[in-house]
N, C-alpha and C positions, 0 to 999 in steps of 0.2 A: 504494500500500500504506500502510495507516495506521500510526501510531506504535505502536499496540497490538500489531500483528503483528511489528514489528521488535524491540520490547523483549525478548521471550524469546530471540530470536536472539542479540542482543548479550550478554544475561546468560549464555547458554550459552558464547559465545566467551570472556567474562571468566572463567568457571569453568574452562573448558578451559585457558586461558592460565595461570591460577593453579596448576592441577594440574600442567601441564607444567613450570612454573617450580619448583615444589616437588620434582618428580621429578628435575629436572636438579640441584637443590641436593643432594638425597639421593645421587644418583649421584656427584657431585663429592666429597661428604664420604666416601662409601664408597671411592672411588678413592684419596683422600688417606690414608685409614686403611690401605688395602692397601699403598700405597707406604711408609708409615711402618713397618708391621709387617714388610715385606720387608727393611728395613734394621735390624731389631731382632736383636741377638745374644742367645744363650742366657744369657750372663753378665748382661746387662742385665735380662732377665726374672727371673733368680734374685735379683739385687740388689733388685728392686722388692718382693720378699716376704720378705726375709731376717730381719726382726725376729720371730723365733719362728714363722715360717711352716712348715707341715708339707709335706714332700716325701718321695718315695721315689726313690732313685737306684738304677739297675741297672748292673751290670758283670759280665763273665764270672766274676769271682772272688767275686761275691756282691752281694746287694741290701741296702740300708740304709734304714730309716724314720727320717728325721732331723727334728729341730727346728732349722731353719736359724739359725745364729748369726753367721756372718761370710762375706763374699765378697771375695776378693782379686783380683789381676790375672788369674789363670788357674785359680783353685781356689775351692772352697766348704768351709765347715766347719760341722758341726752335731753335736748330741748325740742319742743314741739313748735312748729311755725305759728300756730294759732293760739298759743298760750304763753304767758309770761314766765312761768316757772320751769322747773326741771323735773324729769321723771327718773327715779332711781329704781331699777328692777333687779330682783334676784334672778340670776341666770337659771338656776335649777327649777324655778317656779314658772318659767315661760312655757307656753304650749307650742309656740312657733316663732321663728325668726325669718323674715323675708328680706334678703339682701337685694339692692337694686342691681341692674345688669352690669353696671360699671364695677361694683365692689364684690360681686360673687366670686369672680376669679381671683381677685386680690385676697379675699378671705382665706383661700386655700393655701396661701403661702404661710399662714399662721404668724403669730407674734406673741411674745411673752409679756411685753411691757417692762418697765423698770422694777427694781427690787421693791421700792416703796409701794408701788401700785399693787404688786402681787401680794403684799401683806395687809392691805387695807380691806377689811371685811365689811359686810353689810351692817353688822353690829356697830362698827366704828362710825359709819355714816349716821345711823340712828342716834347714837350717843351724842354726836356733834349737833344734830338737829334738836335734840332734847336740851342741850346746853344753851342753845340759842332761842329756845321757845318758839320754834318755827311752826306755823300752822301747816298742816299737810292733809292730803286726801290719801287714804289707804285702800288699795285694791286687794281683795282677799283671793286666795288660791281657789277656793270653792265658789267664787262668785260674790258679788255684792261689794259695796264700798262703805267706808266710814270717813268722817271728817273730824278733825280735832287737832290737838297739840300734844306731842309726846312729853309726858311729865318726867319720865326717866326711862332709861334703857339698860337692861341687864345683859348677861352673857348671851342669852338666847330668846329674849322677850322684850317687849316694850309696854309701858303703861301709857295708854292714850286717853287724855281728857277729851271726851267726845262733846263737840259743840257744832253749831252750824258752820258751814264752810266760810262764811264771811264774818263769823263771830270771833271771840277772844276767850282765852282760858281763864275767865273770871268766874267766881263762884256762882253768880247769877245766871251765867250762860252755859256752864258745864252741866250736861244732863247726867253723865255717869263717867266712871273711869273703867276702861276695859284693859285687861292684861292680855296681850296678843303674842303668841309665840312667833318668832321670825319665820318658822316653816309654814305658817298660815298666811304669810304676806307675799303677794306676787310683786307688788310695786308700791312705791309712795310717790306722790307728786307734791312739790312745793308750790306756793302760790305766787311767789315773785322770783325773778331771775337772780336777784342778789343772794338768795338762799344757797346758791352754788358754793358759797364760802365753806359750807359744811365739808366739802371734799376738795378744797383748793390746796395748792402746795403749801401755803402759809399755815393752814389748819393742820395739815398732815405733820409738818415739822414741829408744830407746837404741842403735839400730843405725846405723852410718855408711852402710850400703847396703841398699836394699830389693830388690835384684835376687835 
């Protein structure tokens, strides 16, 4: 058999080998990507798009269209375009998160945030709001909402002085005080944007404990 007859055969072999090698490389890359995504927590995805990223969060007590502003150890915070305050939501209490088309892919890159943010818990935020006597609305995991002012916040619960949303925690306006476990809370919403100081950098550094 002449060299002319063998040349196309070897060329075909080389092309097939190159194609198989490229396919194996793609399969390995895809498998590595699947393994990486399998270990990706929702908090990491949210942290990756937090700088003004648009999301919709859903819970039994209501949905919120947020411009994401902060991500803590177990919570996110964001502003709503049609409201003055901030929403702080427990990540584990959310029924759903909808990323916009621009941020869905970005979220898959994941992000941890800085060391301080990863230590700031939902309880830390509630205790900061209680210190400031900030009026809040509370969305419950099982549905329904309460309005009032946190009187104190413990390790895993908050005492809420219940009053009208536009009221104040004065004796004449407080109807009752309810002790609510954090695990029963899906989100809290402040009434004014200035309440974001509860999780501002200055507030974080001024606290002895971030738990």
